[in-house]
N, C-alpha and C positions, 0 to 999 in steps of 0.2 A: 456718369455714375449716379448723380443725384436724380436724373429723370428715370432711371432703371429702378431705384429705389423707390420712388414714387408710385412707378407702375406696379411694382410688386405690392406695395401697400393697397392700392387700389384694387388689384386682383383679389387680395386676400379679403378685404372688405366687401367686395362686389361678388365674389364667387365661393372663396373658401367658407368663410363664416356663414353664408346661407347655406351652402351644402352641408355643413356640420349640424346646423340646426334643422335642417330637413331630414338628415339621417336620424337624429334622435327622435323626432316626432313623427316619423313614417310619411313625410309630405313628398310624395313622388312627383307631383306635377312641377313644383319648384326644383328639385332635383334634376327632371328631364330637361327643363329650360337651361339649366346650368351645364349639364353634360352635353347637350347638343351644340353649345357653344365651345366647350374645352372638354372632349372625350378623354384626353389623357388624364384628368383629374381622378379617375377610378384608381389610378396607380399611385397617387400621391398621398402623403401624409396629412389629414386635416389638423392634427395636433401632434405635439412632439412625442407624446407618449402613447397616444390612442391607436394611431395607424390610418388606414385608409378609411372611406366612407362606409365600406362593408364591415370594417371592424367596429367602427362608431355604432352602426345599426345593430351588430350583434350584441352590444352591451346595452340597448334600450329595452323597455318592457315589451314582452311579446303580445301586441296586440293586433287586430285586423287589419290597421294601417301600416304598422312597421311590417308585418309579415308580408303583405302585399309589397311594400318598399323593397324589401330584399329579394323576393321572386323578380321583380322588374330588374332590379340592379343586378342581379346575377346573370339575367339574361344579356346584359350589355357587355359582360365582361368575357375573357378568355378563360380557358383553363389554367393557363399560367399566372393569370392576374388573380385567380382565386387562392393560389398558393403563396401570394406575398405575405411577409411577417411584419410584425411592428417591431417597436424597440426590444420588447421581451422576447422575441423569436417565436411569436404565436400567430397561427394563421386566423382569419376571421371565424374559420369552421371550429379551431380550437377554443376560441374566445366564446362562441355560442355553446359549445359543450360545457365548457366552465360554468356558464351561466344557466345551463339546463334548458337552452331553447331549443325544444324539439322540432318545431315546425321550421324553423330558420336552418337548423342543422340539415333537416331533410332535403331542403330546397337546394342547399350547397352540395351535398351528396349527389343529388341527381345528375347535377353537372360535371362533378369530377370526384369520382370515388377515391382516387389516390389522396383525398384529404385525410381519410381515417388513418392512414399510416404516417402522417407528418407529425414528428414529435415538436412539442412546443417547450414551454419553460420548464427546466431542469430534465429535459428529455423525456418528459411524461407523454405518452399516447392520448388521443383525445377520449378513447373509451375508459381509460385509467382515470383522467381527470373527472369524468363524470361519476364513476365509482366513488372517488373521494368526496365530491359534492353531494351525493345522494340522490343523483336524478335517475330513480328507478327506470321510469318510461323511456328515457334516452338510452340508457344502459342496454335495455332490451332490443332497442331499435339499431344500435351501433353493432351489438353483438351479432345480430343476425346477418349483417353486411360486412363482418370482418373474417369470413371464412372460419368461424369457430375458433379465431385466435391461434390458427395453426398454420399461417404463411410465415415467410422469412422475417417479416418485421417484428414478430412477437418472440421474445427471449424468455426463458424460464423466470428471470428476475421480473420480467413485465407481468407474465402470469400470476405469480406469487403476490406482486404488490397490488394487482387489482383484486385477486382473491382477498387480501386482507381487508381492503377497504370495502369490498361487499359484505364481508362479515361484519365489519364495524357498522355498517349501515342497516343490519338486519333485512338483507336481500334475500337470505335463504331461510326465513322463518317459514313454518309449514303453512300459514294461512295464505303465503304469497306464492307458494308452489304446491297446490294439492295434487295436480296430476304430473308433477314432475315436469313441469314447463317452465320456460322462461328462466327464472332465477336459479332452479336446479340443474337445468341444462347448462348454463354458464359453470356452476360448479362443477358438474361431472366433466366438462371438457377440461377445465384446468386441472381437476385432480387426477382425471383419467391420464392426461398427458405426462403428469408427475410419475405415475405409477409405470408408465410405458418406459420413460427414459432415465428415470433416477433409483437409485438403490435406497435401501431403508435408511442408511446412515444420513443420506443427502436429504432426504424427506424429512427426518426429524430435525435436521439441521436448519431447513427451511421453515418448518413449523414453529420452531422454538427460539432461534436467534433473532435478537433486535436487527433492525433496519440499519444498513450501512450507507455512507454517501461517499462519492469522490471528493476531491479537492475543490471542484467547481461547483459542487452541490448537486451533482447528478445522482440518483438513486441507483446503487449498484444491486442491492437486492432488498426485499421487504419481507420480514418474517415476524415472529411473535404471533402468528395467527392462532395457534392453539389457546393461548392464554387469553387473547381479544375475544375469541368465540365463547370461552368459558365465562368471561366476565360479562359478556352481552346477554348471556342465557341463550345463545343460538343452537338450539338443541338439534334442529335438523342437520345442521352443518356437522355437530359433533358426531351424530349417527354415521353420516357419510363417511367420516374419517375412520371411525372405529370398526365399521363394516370391513374396510380395506386393511387397515393396520390395527389390529386389536391390541398389540403391545403398547400403543400409545396411551392407553387407560391407565397403564403402570408407569408412565413417563414422568420423572421428576423434573419440574421446572426449576428455574433458578433459585427459588427460595425452598425448594425441596419438597414441594406440594404438587399433587396431581390436579388435573381438570375438575375433578369431583370436589376437591377441596375449595378450588376457587369458587365453584359454583355454590357451595354452601355458604361461603363467606358472602356472597352476593345474593344469597336466597332465591336460587334459580332451581325449583323443584323439577322442571323438566329434564334437566341434566342428571340431577341428583336420583331421579326414579331409576335411571339406566343401570344402577347398582343393583336392582331387583333382578336384572337379566342376566348377570355375568356371573352367577354361581359364587363359589368359594373365593374367587378372585377378590370379591369385596372385602373380605377378612385381610388380605395382604394391604388393600388400600388404607383400611382404617388405622393400620399401624404406622402410617407416614406422619411425620411431624415437622413443623417449620423450625427455622434457626431459633426461635425463642421457646421451643418444645412443646408448642401446642398441638394436640390432635385435632381431629375433625370436631369433637365434641366442645373443645375449647373455642374454636373458630366460630361455631354457633353460638357459644356463649358471648361473643362480642357484638355489640349493637350494629345494626346494619343500616346504612344511609338510603340504601334502596327501599327498605319496607317503609321507611318514614315517609318516602314520597308516593306510596302506593295504598297506605291504610289511612283512613281517617278516623281521628280519636284516638288519645293515648291508650285507652284501655283496650281497644280492638288491636292495635299495635302490640301491645304487651301479650295478648292472647296468642297472636300470630308466632311471636317470638318462642313463647312457651310450646307451641305446637312443634315449631321446628326443634326445640331442644329435646323434646320428649321422642320425636321420631329418629333423629340422629342417636339418641341414648340407646335406643332399642336395637339399632345396628351395630353399636359398638361392643366388641368383648367385654365381660365384666371387668376384666382388671384394668381396662383403659378408661372405664367411667370415673374412676378416682385417681386417675393418674395426674401428677402435678407438674406443671411446666417449670420453666427456669426461675419464675417468680414465687415458686412454692404454691401455687393456685390450683386447686381442682377446678374441672370444668364448671361445677354448679356454683362454686364460690365465685369464679370470674364472671358468670351469668348474672348472679345477684348484684354484684358491684357495678357491672355495666348498664344494669336496668333499673336502679335505685331512682334515677331522677324520672324514669319512665313511669314507675309506680306512683311516684307523688303527683305526677301531671294527671295520671288516670284517675285518682281519687279526687283530685281538685276539680277536674272535668264533671265527675258526678255529683260533687257538691253543688256546683253551680246549676245543675239541672234542677236541684230542690228547692232552690229559692223561688223560681217561678211556680213549681207545683205548690208551695206554701200560700203564695198571693191567691191563687185560683181557689184554693180551699176555703180560704177567708171570705172570699167574695160569695162563693157557693153557699155557705153557711149563713151569711147575713142575708141573702136573698131567700132563702127557705122560709125566714120569719117575718119577711116583709112583702106581703102579697099585694098586687095591684087592687086597688078599690077598697081595702080595707076589711074589717070584719063587721058582720051584723050584731049590734049590740044586745040584741034579745036572746039568740041562740049560739052565737060566738062564731058561726060558719062564715067563710069568705063571701062577700057580697056577690062577686061575679063567678061563684063556684059552678054555675049551670051553663057557662059559656063553654064551647068546644075549645076555644083558644086557651082558656085557663087550665084545662085538663093537661094540654100540651106543655103549658109553661111549669105546672107541678112535676111532670114526669121528666122533662128535660133537667129541670133544676136538681132533682133527685139524682139523675144519672150524673150530673156534673159533680155533685157532692161525693157521691160513692167513687167515681173514678177518680177524681182528685185525691181523696183519701186514700184509695188504694195506692196511688202513684207515691204520694207523700211516705206512707209506710214501707213501700219498697225501698226507696231512696234513703229512708231512717235506717233500714237493715243493712244497707250498703255500708253507711257512716258507722254503725256499731259492730262490723264484722272484724274479724281479726287482721284483715288487711295483707294476708299471706300472698306471696308472688303466685302461688298455684291456683289462688281463688279466681285469678284473672283468665284462667284457661276456659272455665264454663259457667262457675257460679256467678261472678260479677256480671259477665256480658248478659247471661239470661235475665239477670235481675234489671240490668240497664234496660233492655229491649223492652220488658214488660212495663217498667217505669214510664219510658217515652210512649208508648202506645197508649196507656191509660191516661197519660198527660195529654195526648192529643183529643182523645174521646172527651175529656173534661172540656178542653177549649171549645170543641164543636158543640157540646151540649150548653154550655154557657152562653154562645152566641144564639144558639136557638131559643134559649130561656129569655133572652134579652128580645128577640124578634117577638115571641108569643106574648110578651108583656105589651109591647106596641099594639098587638093586633086585638088585645083585651081593652086597652085604653082608648084606642082610636078606631073603633069598629065602623064608625059611621065615615070616616075618611080613609077608604081603602088604598089610596095611594101612599098613606104616610108609612103603614106597615110594611107595605112591598118595598118601598125605598130603603127603610131600616134594615130589611132583611137582605137586601141585595149587598149593602154596606157591610153587614155582618158577616156575609161570607168571605170578606176580603181577609181577615186575620185567619180563618181556617185554612184558606188556599195558600197564603204565604207560610204558615207553620208546616202545611203539607209539603210544599215545594222545597223548603229549607231543609226539612228534616227527612224527607223521603230518601235521599243518598245515603244518610247515615242508618236508617233502617234497613235498607238494602244490604250495606255492609255488615250490619250486625246479624242479619238474617244468614248471610253467607258464611260468616264466621262461625256461627253456630252450627250450620248443617253442612255446607260445603267443605268445611274444614276436615271433615272426616275422610274425604276422597282426595284431597290435594297430593298426597303422598302414595296413591295406588298407581303403580306403573300401567303405561299404555301397552296393551298386548302386542306382543311381536313387534315392537317399535325398532330394536336393535336387531334381532335375528328372526328371521322369518321361519316358520315352520315347514314351507316348501320353498327351498332357495331356487333362484333362477339358474338352470342349467346351461350349459353351452348348446347352441343351436346353430342351425345353418345360417340363420338370419342376424345373429348378432355375435359379437366377439366378447368373450368374458375373460376376466383373470380370476384365479381363485387363490386365496392364500389360508393355509391352514392356521386355525386358532389352537394353539398347542394344549391349552387347558380343557378343551371339550374335544368331542368327536365331530364337532360340526365343521363344515368349511363354508367360509364366506365367499360370496359372489359378488363382483362389482362390474356391471354391465357398462360396456364402452357405447357412448352415444354416437 
C-alpha cells in the first residue's frame, strides 16, 4: 500500500501537475508528451473541482496558444469523452460557454454537436448561460446551431429564461439588429413560439411573474421580462411585444404601474415616445397610480439615478430633469397635474423637494467657473499696461511699437481682456439671477455655455500674448520664441480636451433637447402592414382600440 501511494504521488507530480499547467498556458507540446504516455488522463480530473484537462483549458484566457491546445486536445478525445462533467455537472463546452470562449466552443461543437443540448449547473443549457453572461457573439453562434431552439431539448421555460437574460443584456437594442438579423431573429423565434403554443393569459404570466426555482435550485421558469425590458430601456423588444399583444401596454405590474411608468422612472425616452403612437389609449395610461398614489408626473418628479450617470454637470442634469417634467406635464390631463399623492404632494412640489440638492450643486458648479475667469481678467488687465520694451520718454509711445510681433501682442491681449471680461459678466449674471428651478431649463445653460466659450478664447489669447511678448524681446534668438510658443499651446490644448466633452453636452442640451421626445415615425405601427403571403406565415391580432391589425411574421 505504501508503494502504491508513493507511485500515485509520483504520477501526480510527474504527469498530472504538469498537464494541469500545460492546460492553463496552452502548452500542447508538453501535454502531448504526457498524453502519449498516459492517454487515459484525458478522462481524469486534474483538480478536485475543475475537472478534466479540457475543463481546465476552457477556463484559461482565449489566446492563440490555448485555442491551439484545445483544438489538438479535442482531436485526441472521443465524442463521449467530450461529454464528461466536472464536480458541478458541467461539461467543458458548458464551461467555455460560461466564459464566453467562442473559438474554443466552436472547436468542441465541430466534434460533438450534442454538447449544445447537455445541461449544466442548475439545469441551464449552454445557450442560456451565454445569455446570462452577456456573450453576444457566442449567443449568435450557438443560436444558429440550436435548430432555432425548436427541438425537444428546449422547453418554454428555457426559452423564456433565455429571453429574459437577452433583454437584460440589451441584445435586442436597435443598433444591434438594424436588419432584423441575429438578435432579433432570436427574439422572434422565442416570441413566435410563445404566440403559437400559449394563450394570452399564459403569455402575460410568463412576462410578468418573477422566476421560480425547484427545491434543488433548478429553474422552473423565468419571467419578469416585461419589467426588465422597461427598466433597461429596451425599446425594440417592447415594440415587438406590443405589436403582437397591444393589451400589454395597459397591463398593470405588481406595483400598479405600466411599462410606460417604468420607462419614465428610469428616463427612457424611446419607450416613452411610443405613447405618441397609441392614440387615446395614452389617456388611460396617464391615470394609473402606484401604491403611494403617485401618477406618471409624480414619478418624473423623483430624481433618477440613471440620469446622474449620463449627464455631466449638475446644471445640465437639472435641465434634462426639467425637460422630462415639462414633457410629461403636457401629456397629462389638467386635473392630474395638480393631483396629490398619499403624502399630500403635488407633482411639482415633489419635483422641487427632490431636486433641491441638484440646484445647489449646479449653482456651486457655476460659481467655481467664475474663479478662473476672475484670475484671467486680472492678468489680462495688468498686461495691457505693461508693454515689453517700455515707453519712449519723448512722445510716450511704446519703444517696440513698429515691430509686427508687438501688434500681435496688443491685439491678443485686447482679445484676452475683452473675452475674459465678457465671461466674468456672464458668470456674474448667473450669480445675481433669481436661481429659480425653471431657469435651469434654458437661461442658465445658455449663459454657462457662453461663459465657458469666452473663457476658452481668453485663455488662448493670453497664451498668444505671452508668446508674442517673447517674440518682441528675443527677436535675435528665434529658437526662444518658438520654444515658448510650443509650451504655451499646452494649457490651451489641456483646456480644450478637458472641457470639450462638457461643451458638447451643453450644446446638445441646448439644441438636441428639443427633439428627444419626438416619436420615431411608424416605430410601433407601420402604415403598410405585412400581409399574409405564400412565402411566410403570419399571425394577426386585432387591436381593439383602433381599426388597425397588427401582423407578426414567423421567422
